[in-house]
C-alpha positions in Angstrom: 0.0 0.1 0.0 2.6 2.2 0.9 4.8 1.8 -2.2 0.9 2.5 -4.3 0.8 5.8 -2.2 4.1 7.1 -3.1 3.2 7.5 -6.9 0.0 9.2 -6.3 -0.7 13.4 -6.0 -1.6 14.1 -2.6 -5.4 14.3 -3.2 -4.8 10.7 -4.7 -2.8 9.6 -1.8 -5.4 11.1 0.8 -8.4 9.2 -0.9 -6.6 5.7 -0.9 -6.0 6.5 2.7 -9.5 7.0 3.2 -10.5 4.1 1.7 -8.3 1.9 3.3 -9.4 2.8 6.8 -13.2 3.1 6.5 -13.9 -0.1 7.3 -11.7 -0.3 10.2 -13.2 3.1 11.8 -16.9 1.6 11.3 -15.7 -1.2 13.4 -13.8 0.6 16.2 -16.9 3.0 16.1 -19.3 0.4 16.3 -17.3 -1.7 19.0 -16.9 1.2 21.3 -20.1 2.4 20.8 -21.4 -0.9 22.1 -19.3 -1.1 25.0 -19.6 2.2 26.3 -23.1 2.8 25.7 -22.6 6.3 23.5 -24.0 6.3 20.1 -21.9 4.7 17.3 -22.3 7.4 14.8 -21.3 10.1 17.3 -18.2 8.2 17.6 -17.5 7.3 14.2 -18.2 11.2 13.3 -15.4 12.1 16.1 -13.2 9.3 14.6 -13.4 11.2 10.7 -12.9 14.5 12.3 -9.5 13.6 13.8 -8.9 11.7 10.4 -9.5 14.5 8.4 -7.7 17.0 10.8 -4.8 15.1 10.8 -4.3 14.1 7.3 -3.0 17.5 5.8 -0.3 17.2 8.2 0.5 13.5 7.8 3.8 12.7 6.8 4.1 9.7 4.6 7.7 9.0 4.9 7.4 8.3 8.6 5.8 5.0 9.8 2.7 3.6 8.4 0.2 6.5 7.6 -2.8 4.2 8.1 -1.9 3.4 11.3 -1.3 6.8 12.7 -4.7 8.0 11.2 -6.5 4.9 13.0 -4.7 5.7 16.2 -5.9 9.4 16.0 -9.3 8.0 15.5 -9.2 6.0 18.4 -7.9 8.5 20.6 -10.9 11.0 19.7 -13.1 8.1 20.2 -11.7 7.7 23.6 -11.7 11.2 24.3 -15.4 11.4 23.3 -16.4 8.5 25.6 -14.8 10.0 28.5 -16.2 13.3 27.8 -19.7 11.8 27.8 -19.2 9.7 31.0 -18.0 12.9 32.6 -20.9 14.8 31.2 -23.5 12.4 32.7 -21.6 11.7 36.2 -23.1 13.6 39.1 -20.6 16.4 40.6 -20.0 17.2 44.2 -21.6 20.5 44.8 -19.5 23.2 46.3 -21.2 23.8 49.5 -21.5 20.2 50.2 -17.7 20.0 51.0 -18.1 23.0 53.0 -20.3 21.6 56.1 -18.1 20.7 59.2 -19.3 17.3 60.4 -17.8 14.2 61.4 -19.5 11.1 62.7 -16.6 8.4 64.1 -19.1 5.7 63.3 -18.3 5.9 59.7 -15.2 4.6 58.0 -15.1 7.2 55.5 -16.2 10.6 55.6 -15.5 13.1 52.5 -16.1 16.3 54.4 -13.9 15.2 56.9 -11.4 14.4 54.4 -11.6 17.7 52.5 -11.0 19.3 55.9 -7.6 17.9 56.1 -6.5 18.9 52.6 -5.2 21.8 51.4 -7.5 23.9 48.9 -5.2 22.8 46.1 -5.4 19.4 47.1 -9.3 19.6 47.2 -9.5 21.2 43.8 -7.6 17.7 42.7 -9.8 15.6 44.6 -12.6 17.1 43.3 -11.3 17.2 39.9 -10.3 12.9 40.1 -13.9 12.4 41.8 -15.4 14.0 38.9 -13.4 11.7 36.3 -10.6 13.6 35.2 -7.3 11.8 34.8 -4.2 13.1 36.4 -2.9 14.3 33.2 -6.0 16.3 32.5 -5.7 17.8 36.3 -2.5 19.0 35.9 -3.7 21.1 32.6 -6.4 22.5 34.1 -4.3 23.5 37.1 -1.5 24.7 35.1 0.8 22.4 36.7 2.9 19.3 36.0 1.7 15.9 36.2 4.3 15.0 38.6 3.0 17.8 40.7 -0.4 16.2 41.0 1.1 13.2 41.5 2.7 14.2 44.8 -0.6 16.1 46.1 -2.6 12.8 45.4 0.0 10.8 47.5 -0.6 13.3 50.2 -4.2 13.0 49.8 -3.9 8.9 50.4 -1.8 9.7 53.4 -4.7 12.0 54.7 -7.2 9.4 53.8 -5.3 6.6 55.3 -4.8 8.7 58.5 -8.8 9.5 58.7 -9.4 6.0 58.1 -7.2 4.9 61.1 -8.5 7.6 63.2 -12.1 6.3 62.6 -11.4 2.7 63.1 -9.7 3.7 66.4 -12.8 5.6 67.6 -14.8 2.6 66.6 -13.1 0.4 68.2 -12.9 2.5 71.2 -16.6 3.0 71.4 -17.2 -0.9 71.0 -14.8 -1.2 73.8 -16.9 1.1 76.4 -20.3 -0.5 74.9 -19.4 -4.4 76.0 -19.8 -5.3 79.5 
């Protein structure tokens, strides 16, 4: 295929590439639509947008152009699925996280955890709970993914200490209630 594409002018080459990947994009959109619950037509459309955006900048001399276009289409489909999932997920209301209440009989209390975190860590946790990836959170906050990873470790430490306190409080309470 690659040798046949080299002899064609650009428009002929691009048309042959599109024809070569057409069935694979159809099957990819149908597959991801089936497993994600997102309309296959929407995914197909997004895949073609990615292909058509990439096509003018595609360098035919590097690698396999078909595979590159299919990878771009797959990434766009996965981004679309993630955005769809995020749009249909209930987010945590702002005021809900500010109410100071801690019930020691509960193992996990999101409000108590948020009180232990810095404002930046609260924003990171809120974004992660809403379904953003760590890389997306880094882009939103304008910092590096390594910085987000550092704060996620601190959030985990706060969670573990809160869990340990809750378990200790439950053990103490159960010890006082037993005869």
